[in-house]
MDAnalysis code that builds the backbone (N, CA, C; Angstrom):
import MDAnalysis as mda
import numpy as np

u = mda.Universe.empty(690, n_residues=230, atom_resindex=np.repeat(np.arange(230), 3), trajectory=True)
u.add_TopologyAttr("name", ["N", "CA", "C"] * 230)
u.add_TopologyAttr("resid", np.arange(1, 231))
u.add_TopologyAttr("resname", ["PHE", "GLY", "SER", "THR", "LEU", "ILE", "SER", "THR", "LEU", "SER", "ALA", "ALA", "THR", "MET", "GLU", "TRP", "HIS", "MET", "ILE", "GLN", "LYS", "ASP", "PRO", "ARG", "GLU", "LYS", "MET", "ARG", "LEU", "LEU", "ARG", "ARG", "TYR", "LEU", "ARG", "ASP", "ASN", "ARG", "VAL", "GLU", "PRO", "GLN", "VAL", "ALA", "LEU", "PRO", "VAL", "GLU", "LYS", "GLN", "VAL", "LEU", "GLN", "ARG", "LEU", "SER", "ASP", "ARG", "GLU", "PRO", "LEU", "ASP", "GLU", "LYS", "ASP", "VAL", "LEU", "ALA", "LEU", "ARG", "TYR", "LEU", "SER", "ALA", "PRO", "LEU", "ARG", "ALA", "HIS", "LEU", "ARG", "PHE", "GLU", "VAL", "GLN", "ARG", "PRO", "PHE", "LEU", "THR", "LYS", "HIS", "PRO", "LEU", "PHE", "ARG", "LEU", "TRP", "SER", "SER", "LEU", "ASP", "LEU", "GLN", "TRP", "MET", "HIS", "THR", "MET", "CYS", "THR", "GLN", "ALA", "VAL", "SER", "PHE", "VAL", "ALA", "LEU", "ARG", "PRO", "LYS", "ASP", "GLU", "VAL", "PHE", "ALA", "ALA", "GLY", "SER", "ALA", "ALA", "ASP", "VAL", "ALA", "HIS", "VAL", "LEU", "THR", "SER", "GLY", "ASP", "MET", "GLU", "TYR", "TRP", "LEU", "HIS", "PRO", "GLU", "THR", "SER", "PRO", "VAL", "ASP", "GLU", "VAL", "GLU", "ARG", "ILE", "ASP", "VAL", "LYS", "HIS", "ASN", "GLN", "TRP", "ILE", "CYS", "GLU", "ALA", "ALA", "LEU", "TRP", "VAL", "LYS", "TRP", "ILE", "ARG", "LEU", "GLY", "ARG", "ALA", "GLU", "ALA", "VAL", "THR", "ARG", "CYS", "SER", "LEU", "LEU", "GLN", "VAL", "HIS", "ALA", "ASP", "LYS", "MET", "PHE", "SER", "CYS", "LEU", "GLN", "CYS", "ALA", "PHE", "VAL", "ILE", "ASN", "ASP", "ILE", "ALA", "VAL", "GLU", "TYR", "ALA", "VAL", "GLN", "PHE", "HIS", "LYS", "ARG", "VAL", "THR", "SER", "ALA", "HIS", "PRO", "PRO"])
u.atoms.positions = np.array([
    [-0.901, 33.359, -25.715],
    [-1.792, 32.856, -24.652],
    [-2.416, 31.525, -25.067],
    [-2.862, 31.483, -26.375],
    [-3.510, 30.268, -26.877],
    [-2.606, 29.059, -26.805],
    [-1.340, 29.215, -27.201],
    [-0.411, 28.088, -27.189],
    [-0.124, 27.630, -25.764],
    [-0.053, 28.573, -24.834],
    [0.184, 28.219, -23.428],
    [-0.986, 27.428, -22.872],
    [-2.221, 27.854, -23.196],
    [-3.414, 27.155, -22.724],
    [-3.465, 25.743, -23.281],
    [-3.158, 25.596, -24.579],
    [-3.175, 24.271, -25.208],
    [-2.142, 23.365, -24.563],
    [-0.961, 23.940, -24.298],
    [0.118, 23.170, -23.640],
    [-0.300, 22.680, -22.273],
    [-0.938, 23.576, -21.490],
    [-1.386, 23.216, -20.144],
    [-2.434, 22.117, -20.192],
    [-3.396, 22.256, -21.112],
    [-4.454, 21.251, -21.252],
    [-3.877, 19.903, -21.694],
    [-2.912, 19.953, -22.598],
    [-2.278, 18.720, -23.071],
    [-1.563, 18.010, -21.937],
    [-0.828, 18.778, -21.118],
    [-0.110, 18.183, -19.985],
    [-1.082, 17.571, -18.992],
    [-2.192, 18.271, -18.723],
    [-3.192, 17.755, -17.784],
    [-3.839, 16.485, -18.318],
    [-4.096, 16.465, -19.631],
    [-4.702, 15.280, -20.246],
    [-3.763, 14.080, -20.164],
    [-2.489, 14.322, -20.445],
    [-1.506, 13.235, -20.371],
    [-1.389, 12.701, -18.947],
    [-1.407, 13.615, -17.956],
    [-1.321, 13.193, -16.558],
    [-2.535, 12.355, -16.183],
    [-3.728, 12.763, -16.640],
    [-4.948, 12.009, -16.352],
    [-4.873, 10.617, -16.939],
    [-4.382, 10.514, -18.172],
    [-4.262, 9.204, -18.821],
    [-3.258, 8.314, -18.077],
    [-2.181, 8.900, -17.591],
    [-1.192, 8.118, -16.841],
    [-1.782, 7.593, -15.535],
    [-2.568, 8.454, -14.862],
    [-3.206, 8.035, -13.612],
    [-4.176, 6.886, -13.863],
    [-4.932, 6.993, -14.974],
    [-5.886, 5.937, -15.302],
    [-5.181, 4.645, -15.712],
    [-4.044, 4.784, -16.364],
    [-3.324, 3.617, -16.867],
    [-2.623, 2.859, -15.754],
    [-2.147, 3.569, -14.734],
    [-1.347, 2.945, -13.682],
    [-2.075, 1.809, -12.972],
    [-3.345, 1.985, -12.502],
    [-4.039, 0.865, -11.861],
    [-4.241, -0.320, -12.798],
    [-4.533, -0.032, -14.060],
    [-4.727, -1.132, -15.019],
    [-3.444, -1.929, -15.207],
    [-2.321, -1.221, -15.262],
    [-1.031, -1.906, -15.429],
    [-0.700, -2.737, -14.199],
    [-0.995, -2.210, -13.022],
    [-0.739, -2.963, -11.792],
    [-1.592, -4.222, -11.735],
    [-2.859, -4.125, -12.140],
    [-3.727, -5.305, -12.144],
    [-3.271, -6.321, -13.181],
    [-2.804, -5.842, -14.317],
    [-2.313, -6.765, -15.358],
    [-1.129, -7.566, -14.832],
    [-0.186, -6.889, -14.180],
    [0.984, -7.572, -13.632],
    [0.600, -8.520, -12.499],
    [-0.380, -8.119, -11.681],
    [-0.829, -8.999, -10.597],
    [-1.420, -10.285, -11.162],
    [-2.282, -10.167, -12.152],
    [-2.912, -11.363, -12.739],
    [-1.865, -12.257, -13.390],
    [-0.883, -11.627, -14.019],
    [0.196, -12.411, -14.614],
    [0.979, -13.155, -13.543],
    [1.268, -12.476, -12.425],
    [2.003, -13.109, -11.311],
    [1.219, -14.296, -10.758],
    [-0.081, -14.116, -10.540],
    [-0.906, -15.193, -10.004],
    [-0.976, -16.368, -10.979],
    [-1.078, -16.037, -12.253],
    [-1.155, -17.079, -13.278],
    [0.171, -17.828, -13.398],
    [1.284, -17.091, -13.424],
    [2.602, -17.723, -13.563],
    [2.924, -18.636, -12.383],
    [2.395, -18.292, -11.206],
    [2.674, -19.104, -10.023],
    [1.570, -20.102, -9.713],
    [0.634, -20.247, -10.653],
    [-0.446, -21.242, -10.554],
    [-1.200, -21.153, -9.218],
    [-1.516, -19.926, -8.828],
    [-2.263, -19.710, -7.583],
    [-3.712, -20.155, -7.796],
    [-4.227, -20.950, -6.866],
    [-5.582, -21.480, -6.969],
    [-6.612, -20.343, -6.944],
    [-7.732, -20.533, -7.670],
    [-8.752, -19.475, -7.751],
    [-9.294, -19.036, -6.397],
    [-9.406, -19.961, -5.422],
    [-9.956, -19.582, -4.121],
    [-9.064, -18.597, -3.370],
    [-7.782, -18.519, -3.782],
    [-6.867, -17.526, -3.219],
    [-6.728, -16.336, -4.166],
    [-6.609, -16.619, -5.459],
    [-6.372, -15.562, -6.439],
    [-7.515, -14.556, -6.502],
    [-8.753, -15.031, -6.437],
    [-9.905, -14.129, -6.561],
    [-9.993, -13.125, -5.409],
    [-9.858, -13.572, -4.123],
    [-9.851, -12.570, -3.038],
    [-8.684, -11.595, -3.130],
    [-7.521, -12.084, -3.610],
    [-6.361, -11.210, -3.774],
    [-6.671, -10.119, -4.804],
    [-7.199, -10.527, -5.952],
    [-7.538, -9.558, -6.995],
    [-8.590, -8.560, -6.509],
    [-9.595, -9.074, -5.794],
    [-10.677, -8.220, -5.321],
    [-10.169, -7.152, -4.366],
    [-9.300, -7.564, -3.412],
    [-8.805, -6.600, -2.431],
    [-7.891, -5.564, -3.079],
    [-7.003, -6.011, -3.972],
    [-6.099, -5.070, -4.638],
    [-6.894, -4.078, -5.486],
    [-7.900, -4.573, -6.229],
    [-8.709, -3.693, -7.074],
    [-9.449, -2.663, -6.222],
    [-9.979, -3.102, -5.086],
    [-10.690, -2.186, -4.199],
    [-9.751, -1.113, -3.652],
    [-8.546, -1.531, -3.261],
    [-7.606, -0.575, -2.678],
    [-7.036, 0.376, -3.723],
    [-6.901, -0.089, -4.950],
    [-6.425, 0.793, -6.014],
    [-7.463, 1.867, -6.336],
    [-8.734, 1.548, -6.134],
    [-9.795, 2.511, -6.451],
    [-9.998, 3.524, -5.333],
    [-9.472, 3.228, -4.128],
    [-9.601, 4.163, -3.013],
    [-8.687, 5.364, -3.215],
    [-9.150, 6.493, -2.759],
    [-8.316, 7.699, -2.821],
    [-7.365, 7.707, -1.637],
    [-6.070, 7.776, -1.917],
    [-5.062, 7.770, -0.866],
    [-5.041, 9.116, -0.139],
    [-5.012, 9.105, 1.195],
    [-4.853, 10.374, 1.917],
    [-3.467, 10.955, 1.659],
    [-3.388, 12.262, 1.609],
    [-2.111, 12.914, 1.330],
    [-1.172, 12.800, 2.521],
    [0.053, 12.393, 2.242],
    [1.104, 12.362, 3.246],
    [2.018, 13.561, 3.004],
    [2.770, 13.926, 4.025],
    [3.664, 15.084, 3.896],
    [4.615, 14.935, 2.713],
    [5.121, 13.735, 2.498],
    [6.082, 13.534, 1.411],
    [5.457, 13.691, 0.026],
    [4.102, 13.620, -0.045],
    [3.415, 13.772, -1.329],
    [3.237, 15.232, -1.723],
    [3.394, 16.142, -0.765],
    [3.187, 17.573, -1.038],
    [4.546, 18.192, -1.366],
    [4.870, 18.227, -2.638],
    [6.206, 18.647, -3.064],
    [6.501, 20.095, -2.697],
    [5.460, 20.917, -2.606],
    [5.676, 22.330, -2.292],
    [6.299, 22.517, -0.911],
    [6.107, 21.560, -0.008],
    [6.666, 21.682, 1.339],
    [8.196, 21.653, 1.334],
    [8.781, 21.147, 0.260],
    [10.243, 21.105, 0.172],
    [10.849, 22.504, 0.098],
    [10.025, 23.483, -0.273],
    [10.530, 24.844, -0.400],
    [10.523, 25.587, 0.930],
    [9.959, 24.975, 1.981],
    [9.945, 25.625, 3.286],
    [11.304, 25.520, 3.953],
    [11.618, 26.508, 4.767],
    [12.818, 26.415, 5.597],
    [12.607, 25.305, 6.627],
    [13.707, 24.732, 7.130],
    [13.608, 23.639, 8.093],
    [12.829, 24.043, 9.351],
    [13.077, 25.239, 9.937],
    [12.305, 25.617, 11.131],
    [10.807, 25.745, 10.869],
    [10.434, 26.341, 9.726],
    [9.014, 26.521, 9.431],
    [8.348, 25.176, 9.133],
    [9.081, 24.302, 8.466],
    [8.524, 22.972, 8.177],
    [8.326, 22.181, 9.474],
    [9.274, 22.303, 10.414],
    [9.139, 21.632, 11.712],
    [7.954, 22.198, 12.480],
    [7.757, 23.520, 12.392],
    [6.617, 24.162, 13.059],
    [5.307, 23.650, 12.477],
    [5.236, 23.552, 11.156],
    [4.033, 23.062, 10.493],
    [3.730, 21.622, 10.912],
    [4.756, 20.787, 10.931],
    [4.554, 19.385, 11.322],
    [4.010, 19.299, 12.748],
    [4.569, 20.116, 13.638],
    [4.090, 20.097, 15.018],
    [2.629, 20.514, 15.091],
    [2.240, 21.532, 14.320],
    [0.855, 21.997, 14.347],
    [-0.104, 20.909, 13.875],
    [0.328, 20.095, 12.924],
    [-0.509, 18.995, 12.436],
    [-0.636, 17.911, 13.507],
    [0.452, 17.654, 14.237],
    [0.464, 16.571, 15.222],
    [-0.018, 17.009, 16.605],
    [0.062, 18.306, 16.882],
    [-0.215, 18.829, 18.223],
    [-1.579, 18.444, 18.789],
    [-2.686, 18.512, 18.008],
    [-3.992, 18.191, 18.600],
    [-4.065, 16.791, 19.209],
    [-3.256, 15.874, 18.690],
    [-3.288, 14.499, 19.193],
    [-2.252, 14.278, 20.291],
    [-1.060, 14.823, 20.099],
    [-0.002, 14.650, 21.099],
    [-0.358, 15.294, 22.430],
    [-0.899, 16.482, 22.368],
    [-1.113, 17.225, 23.617],
    [-2.356, 16.785, 24.382],
    [-3.059, 15.781, 23.884],
    [-4.088, 15.137, 24.705],
    [-3.439, 14.410, 25.883],
    [-2.163, 14.034, 25.685],
    [-1.408, 13.373, 26.754],
    [-0.795, 14.461, 27.639],
    [-1.013, 14.387, 28.954],
    [-0.527, 15.480, 29.832],
    [0.982, 15.677, 29.802],
    [1.751, 14.597, 29.592],
    [3.206, 14.749, 29.580],
    [3.663, 15.540, 28.357],
    [3.142, 15.207, 27.193],
    [3.515, 15.934, 25.980],
    [2.997, 17.378, 26.039],
    [1.866, 17.577, 26.679],
    [1.354, 18.939, 26.848],
    [2.285, 19.754, 27.740],
    [2.804, 19.123, 28.805],
    [3.757, 19.795, 29.681],
    [5.039, 20.125, 28.932],
    [5.551, 19.177, 28.174],
    [6.776, 19.416, 27.404],
    [6.596, 20.586, 26.435],
    [5.419, 20.655, 25.810],
    [5.160, 21.738, 24.853],
    [5.208, 23.091, 25.531],
    [4.726, 23.163, 26.768],
    [4.733, 24.437, 27.486],
    [6.129, 24.814, 27.978],
    [6.988, 23.802, 28.179],
    [8.333, 24.066, 28.690],
    [9.320, 24.434, 27.586],
    [9.233, 23.750, 26.456],
    [10.224, 23.978, 25.397],
    [9.600, 23.643, 24.047],
    [8.968, 24.639, 23.461],
    [8.268, 24.422, 22.196],
    [9.231, 24.094, 21.067],
    [10.407, 24.713, 21.070],
    [11.389, 24.458, 20.028],
    [11.838, 23.002, 20.053],
    [12.044, 22.477, 21.262],
    [12.432, 21.063, 21.368],
    [11.315, 20.156, 20.870],
    [10.064, 20.505, 21.151],
    [8.939, 19.709, 20.671],
    [8.895, 19.682, 19.150],
    [9.233, 20.808, 18.517],
    [9.292, 20.833, 17.052],
    [10.310, 19.805, 16.556],
    [11.465, 19.772, 17.204],
    [12.523, 18.827, 16.812],
    [12.080, 17.384, 17.038],
    [11.490, 17.126, 18.200],
    [11.056, 15.782, 18.523],
    [9.991, 15.295, 17.547],
    [9.060, 16.173, 17.196],
    [8.001, 15.790, 16.259],
    [8.558, 15.485, 14.871],
    [9.593, 16.211, 14.491],
    [10.218, 15.971, 13.182],
    [10.955, 14.637, 13.156],
    [11.613, 14.297, 14.250],
    [12.481, 13.122, 14.254],
    [11.824, 11.847, 14.777],
    [10.834, 11.985, 15.656],
    [10.342, 10.790, 16.352],
    [8.858, 10.513, 16.168],
    [8.125, 11.401, 15.503],
    [6.676, 11.243, 15.374],
    [6.296, 11.194, 13.895],
    [5.361, 10.320, 13.575],
    [4.928, 10.195, 12.178],
    [3.477, 9.734, 12.133],
    [2.880, 9.854, 10.962],
    [1.538, 9.337, 10.724],
    [1.639, 8.100, 9.829],
    [0.704, 7.178, 10.007],
    [0.610, 6.036, 9.101],
    [-0.860, 5.856, 8.727],
    [-1.117, 5.619, 7.443],
    [-2.484, 5.410, 6.950],
    [-2.719, 3.916, 6.773],
    [-3.874, 3.453, 7.202],
    [-4.210, 2.031, 7.131],
    [-5.516, 1.829, 6.377],
    [-5.622, 0.686, 5.740],
    [-6.859, 0.297, 5.069],
    [-7.550, -0.787, 5.881],
    [-8.832, -1.056, 5.599],
    [-9.529, -2.112, 6.327],
    [-8.779, -3.439, 6.262],
    [-8.722, -4.125, 7.405],
    [-8.078, -5.427, 7.569],
    [-6.558, -5.342, 7.713],
    [-5.986, -4.137, 7.599],
    [-4.543, -4.005, 7.843],
    [-4.262, -4.268, 9.325],
    [-3.234, -5.065, 9.579],
    [-2.850, -5.346, 10.959],
    [-1.872, -4.278, 11.440],
    [-2.165, -3.694, 12.595],
    [-1.287, -2.688, 13.176],
    [-0.123, -3.375, 13.877],
    [-0.432, -4.388, 14.685],
    [0.592, -5.207, 15.332],
    [-0.028, -6.536, 15.745],
    [0.835, -7.519, 16.003],
    [0.394, -8.863, 16.374],
    [0.673, -9.126, 17.844],
    [-0.093, -10.010, 18.437],
    [0.141, -10.409, 19.822],
    [1.478, -11.119, 19.937],
    [2.193, -10.834, 21.017],
    [3.479, -11.479, 21.252],
    [4.664, -10.749, 20.649],
    [4.413, -9.658, 19.913],
    [5.513, -8.909, 19.300],
    [6.041, -7.853, 20.257],
    [7.338, -7.574, 20.149],
    [7.951, -6.543, 20.992],
    [7.499, -5.172, 20.515],
    [7.195, -4.290, 21.456],
    [6.684, -2.960, 21.120],
    [7.777, -1.907, 21.280],
    [8.005, -1.131, 20.237],
    [8.934, -0.008, 20.321],
    [8.304, 1.275, 19.796],
    [6.978, 1.227, 19.568],
    [6.239, 2.372, 19.058],
    [4.920, 2.485, 19.828],
    [4.562, 3.705, 20.207],
    [3.240, 3.978, 20.776],
    [2.372, 4.590, 19.687],
    [1.073, 4.298, 19.728],
    [0.154, 4.750, 18.684],
    [-0.981, 5.564, 19.288],
    [-1.523, 6.468, 18.462],
    [-2.742, 7.204, 18.803],
    [-3.659, 7.135, 17.587],
    [-4.890, 6.669, 17.786],
    [-5.849, 6.625, 16.688],
    [-6.380, 8.032, 16.436],
    [-6.136, 8.555, 15.230],
    [-6.542, 9.930, 14.914],
    [-7.804, 9.991, 14.056],
    [-8.085, 8.924, 13.313],
    [-9.315, 8.879, 12.524],
    [-9.615, 7.436, 12.144],
    [-10.881, 7.168, 11.826],
    [-11.277, 5.832, 11.429],
    [-11.599, 4.935, 12.613],
    [-11.814, 3.646, 12.311],
    [-12.193, 2.660, 13.323],
    [-11.163, 1.542, 13.383],
    [-10.854, 1.120, 14.601],
    [-9.857, 0.082, 14.821],
    [-10.313, -0.825, 15.956],
    [-9.931, -2.104, 15.877],
    [-10.275, -3.071, 16.907],
    [-9.012, -3.635, 17.547],
    [-9.148, -3.964, 18.831],
    [-8.068, -4.603, 19.576],
    [-8.602, -5.930, 20.086],
    [-7.894, -7.019, 19.764],
    [-8.347, -8.367, 20.105],
    [-7.430, -8.997, 21.141],
    [-8.039, -9.604, 22.141],
    [-7.303, -10.373, 23.150],
    [-7.698, -11.839, 23.038],
    [-6.696, -12.716, 23.080],
    [-6.927, -14.160, 22.978],
    [-6.360, -14.862, 24.209],
    [-7.011, -15.924, 24.671],
    [-6.531, -16.640, 25.858],
    [-5.097, -17.156, 25.727],
    [-4.667, -17.431, 24.488],
    [-3.315, -17.979, 24.288],
    [-2.228, -16.968, 24.630],
    [-2.534, -15.680, 24.508],
    [-1.499, -14.652, 24.716],
    [-1.877, -13.619, 25.773],
    [-3.088, -13.680, 26.313],
    [-3.568, -12.664, 27.252],
    [-4.248, -13.326, 28.445],
    [-4.314, -12.625, 29.582],
    [-4.972, -13.179, 30.774],
    [-6.489, -13.065, 30.692],
    [-7.085, -13.669, 29.641],
    [-8.542, -13.681, 29.471],
    [-8.992, -15.120, 29.275],
    [-10.243, -15.396, 29.626],
    [-10.775, -16.759, 29.507],
    [-11.340, -17.035, 28.136],
    [-11.751, -15.988, 27.433],
    [-12.288, -16.143, 26.083],
    [-11.886, -14.928, 25.254],
    [-12.050, -15.055, 23.934],
    [-11.646, -13.973, 23.027],
    [-12.445, -12.709, 23.339],
    [-11.737, -11.596, 23.425],
    [-12.372, -10.302, 23.683],
    [-12.033, -9.327, 22.572],
    [-13.040, -8.556, 22.156],
    [-12.845, -7.514, 21.147],
    [-13.107, -6.160, 21.785],
    [-12.186, -5.225, 21.588],
    [-12.315, -3.888, 22.162],
    [-12.239, -2.864, 21.030],
    [-13.213, -1.960, 20.986],
    [-13.187, -0.873, 20.007],
    [-12.236, 0.221, 20.498],
    [-11.276, 0.566, 19.677],
    [-10.323, 1.622, 20.026],
    [-10.972, 2.972, 19.756],
    [-10.880, 3.873, 20.728],
    [-11.509, 5.185, 20.599],
    [-10.541, 6.197, 19.994],
    [-11.102, 7.207, 19.367],
    [-10.275, 8.288, 18.813],
    [-9.491, 8.967, 19.930],
    [-8.255, 9.322, 19.616],
    [-7.330, 9.970, 20.561],
    [-6.880, 9.045, 21.686],
    [-7.193, 7.764, 21.576],
    [-6.767, 6.802, 22.597],
    [-5.342, 6.328, 22.315],
    [-4.519, 6.312, 23.354],
    [-3.150, 5.816, 23.222],
    [-3.145, 4.290, 23.272],
    [-2.356, 3.694, 22.400],
    [-2.227, 2.240, 22.333],
    [-0.743, 1.901, 22.501],
    [-0.452, 1.011, 23.413],
    [0.930, 0.597, 23.691],
    [1.801, 1.771, 24.131],
    [1.249, 2.667, 24.928],
    [2.075, 3.749, 25.469],
    [3.246, 3.181, 26.263],
    [3.041, 2.001, 26.859],
    [4.097, 1.381, 27.670],
    [5.392, 1.203, 26.896],
    [5.306, 1.106, 25.563],
    [6.508, 0.926, 24.744],
    [7.487, 2.080, 24.901],
    [7.000, 3.255, 25.325],
    [7.870, 4.418, 25.491],
    [8.646, 4.380, 26.796],
    [8.197, 3.573, 27.766],
    [8.761, 3.674, 29.114],
    [9.317, 2.374, 29.662],
    [8.880, 1.238, 29.148],
    [9.370, -0.058, 29.642],
    [9.534, -1.005, 28.460],
    [10.228, -2.122, 28.690],
    [10.273, -3.177, 27.678],
    [8.909, -3.861, 27.679],
    [8.267, -3.877, 26.531],
    [6.864, -4.281, 26.496],
    [6.607, -5.278, 25.373],
    [5.884, -6.340, 25.720],
    [5.423, -7.319, 24.728],
    [3.922, -7.142, 24.573],
    [3.475, -6.995, 23.366],
    [2.053, -6.764, 23.122],
    [1.242, -8.026, 23.437],
    [0.177, -7.871, 24.194],
    [-0.658, -8.995, 24.592],
    [-1.777, -9.265, 23.595],
    [-2.126, -8.265, 22.828],
    [-3.238, -8.405, 21.889],
    [-2.845, -8.051, 20.476],
    [-3.835, -8.099, 19.598],
    [-3.641, -7.805, 18.176],
    [-4.562, -6.642, 17.802],
    [-4.038, -5.684, 17.049],
    [-4.823, -4.527, 16.615],
    [-4.988, -4.561, 15.099],
    [-6.184, -4.227, 14.652],
    [-6.502, -4.297, 13.221],
    [-7.426, -3.156, 12.826],
    [-7.191, -2.590, 11.655],
    [-8.047, -1.524, 11.141],
    [-9.373, -2.113, 10.674],
    [-10.476, -1.467, 11.030],
    [-11.802, -1.882, 10.576],
    [-12.196, -1.095, 9.338],
    [-11.925, 0.195, 9.363],
    [-12.146, 1.065, 8.211],
    [-10.809, 1.723, 7.854],
    [-10.814, 2.521, 6.820],
    [-9.614, 3.312, 6.546],
    [-9.370, 4.216, 7.752],
    [-8.166, 4.183, 8.273],
    [-7.890, 4.991, 9.466],
    [-6.462, 5.515, 9.448],
    [-6.203, 6.416, 10.378],
    [-4.895, 7.043, 10.493],
    [-4.405, 6.922, 11.928],
    [-3.122, 6.633, 12.069],
    [-2.499, 6.532, 13.382],
    [-1.337, 7.505, 13.468],
    [-1.217, 8.155, 14.608],
    [-0.008, 8.901, 14.923],
    [0.901, 7.957, 15.702],
    [2.185, 7.925, 15.343],
    [3.131, 7.011, 15.974],
    [4.276, 7.786, 16.627],
    [4.625, 7.376, 17.849],
    [5.786, 7.935, 18.531],
    [6.808, 6.815, 18.688],
    [7.977, 7.002, 18.094],
    [9.015, 5.978, 18.100],
    [9.905, 6.162, 19.334],
    [9.945, 5.127, 20.175],
    [10.605, 5.238, 21.481],
    [12.089, 5.571, 21.358],
    [12.829, 4.847, 20.520],
    [14.278, 5.065, 20.439],
    [14.605, 6.465, 19.926],
    [13.841, 6.945, 18.954],
    [14.090, 8.284, 18.411],
    [13.706, 9.371, 19.415],
    [12.630, 9.116, 20.172],
    [12.234, 10.092, 21.182],
    [13.319, 10.236, 22.249],
    [13.888, 9.115, 22.683],
    [14.907, 9.182, 23.717],
    [16.215, 9.758, 23.201],
    [16.482, 9.621, 21.921],
    [17.646, 10.305, 21.346],
    [17.465, 11.817, 21.432],
    [16.241, 12.287, 21.179],
    [15.967, 13.724, 21.279],
    [16.070, 14.204, 22.726],
    [15.686, 13.352, 23.669],
    [15.708, 13.747, 25.075],
    [17.119, 14.032, 25.583],
    [18.107, 13.449, 24.950],
    [19.481, 13.664, 25.397],
    [19.924, 15.121, 25.246],
    [19.193, 15.870, 24.447],
    [19.569, 17.267, 24.196],
    [18.740, 18.258, 25.020],
    [17.883, 17.747, 25.889],
    [17.023, 18.636, 26.686],
    [17.041, 18.150, 28.129],
    [17.886, 18.745, 28.943],
    [18.152, 18.213, 30.283],
    [16.931, 18.251, 31.201],
    [16.212, 19.358, 31.218],
    [15.045, 19.467, 32.103],
    [13.959, 18.492, 31.672],
    [13.676, 18.471, 30.379],
    [12.648, 17.569, 29.865],
    [13.070, 16.116, 30.055],
    [14.354, 15.842, 29.895],
    [14.860, 14.491, 30.104],
    [14.655, 14.054, 31.565],
    [14.916, 14.966, 32.511],
    [14.709, 14.632, 33.931],
    [13.238, 14.292, 34.199],
    [12.333, 15.040, 33.584],
    [10.903, 14.771, 33.749],
    [10.551, 13.404, 33.153],
    [11.118, 13.124, 31.985],
    [10.848, 11.845, 31.323],
    [11.347, 10.670, 32.156],
    [12.522, 10.809, 32.749],
    [13.081, 9.738, 33.580],
    [12.181, 9.463, 34.780],
    [11.740, 10.533, 35.453],
    [10.864, 10.359, 36.619],
    [9.528, 9.741, 36.213],
    [9.001, 10.182, 35.073],
    [7.734, 9.622, 34.575],
    [7.912, 8.129, 34.288],
    [9.037, 7.766, 33.659],
    [9.301, 6.363, 33.344],
    [9.417, 5.518, 34.609],
    [10.071, 6.061, 35.648],
    [10.213, 5.334, 36.919],
    [8.838, 5.069, 37.530],
    [8.009, 6.105, 37.575],
    [6.668, 5.949, 38.156],
    [5.796, 5.015, 37.309],
    [5.939, 5.111, 35.998],
    [5.178, 4.245, 35.093],
    [5.568, 2.782, 35.334],
    [6.880, 2.534, 35.456],
    [7.372, 1.183, 35.690],
    [6.838, 0.628, 37.010],
    [6.801, 1.472, 38.044],
    [6.271, 1.032, 39.343],
    [4.806, 0.624, 39.220],
    [4.030, 1.420, 38.494],
    [2.612, 1.106, 38.321],
    [2.427, -0.200, 37.556],
    [3.226, -0.394, 36.531],
    [3.098, -1.608, 35.726],
    [3.465, -2.850, 36.528],
    [4.585, -2.804, 37.252],
    [5.044, -3.978, 37.992],
    [4.176, -4.294, 39.211],
    [3.426, -3.301, 39.702],
    [2.555, -3.549, 40.845],
    [1.127, -3.910, 40.439],
    [0.846, -3.816, 39.143],
    [-0.528, -4.074, 38.667],
    [-0.808, -5.577, 38.617],
    [-2.067, -5.925, 38.728],
    [-2.529, -7.318, 38.645],
    [-3.645, -7.416, 37.619],
    [-3.784, -8.592, 36.997],
    [-4.886, -8.753, 36.040],
    [-6.229, -8.523, 36.736],
    [-7.193, -7.923, 36.049],
    [-8.509, -7.658, 36.657],
    [-9.262, -8.948, 36.951],
])
């Protein structure tokens, strides 16, 4: 028993030292890179400060970080993923309807077309003028959406606070869409993402749900093309 306990403690100690060493090694290499490329102090100092701050932050756990999940069967893992994503997806009436019609298909769609992304402060979610192929839902944290006269039908710069569970760029799922504004994380936050091309690949295997999606897309397109700037 004694030797097993010592072995366990030794392994834990070594792991702790490796965790502590990793940020220091990353900072050493960063400073060397900045020095070798003769980066001016007015740029190098903010770079070092931001990297050091982000290295000290605790990263939220992603599914791929939980190695034990690899031991789950594919159906149970798909069920678990859906349960994690369901509170946010089913706020949308269409996804809620799909869940009631074919839960098994929703498990598949969530596995193949839906994901989470973690952002830090000042991370850009997307830029104005970029083509949209992903819809987002803010699940935690604070995010801002900016509109500029150069790319949007506004007379002056506008800032909009994105609310939790609010869909952003939903139009990307139903029409060809160019983003008019820029979105940026204010605090550490999490987004749920639905990838349009992957979602429509899944729809090819569900005829009833596909018919509903087509009709929804037609009506969505009509609303968009008939809309006018406020």
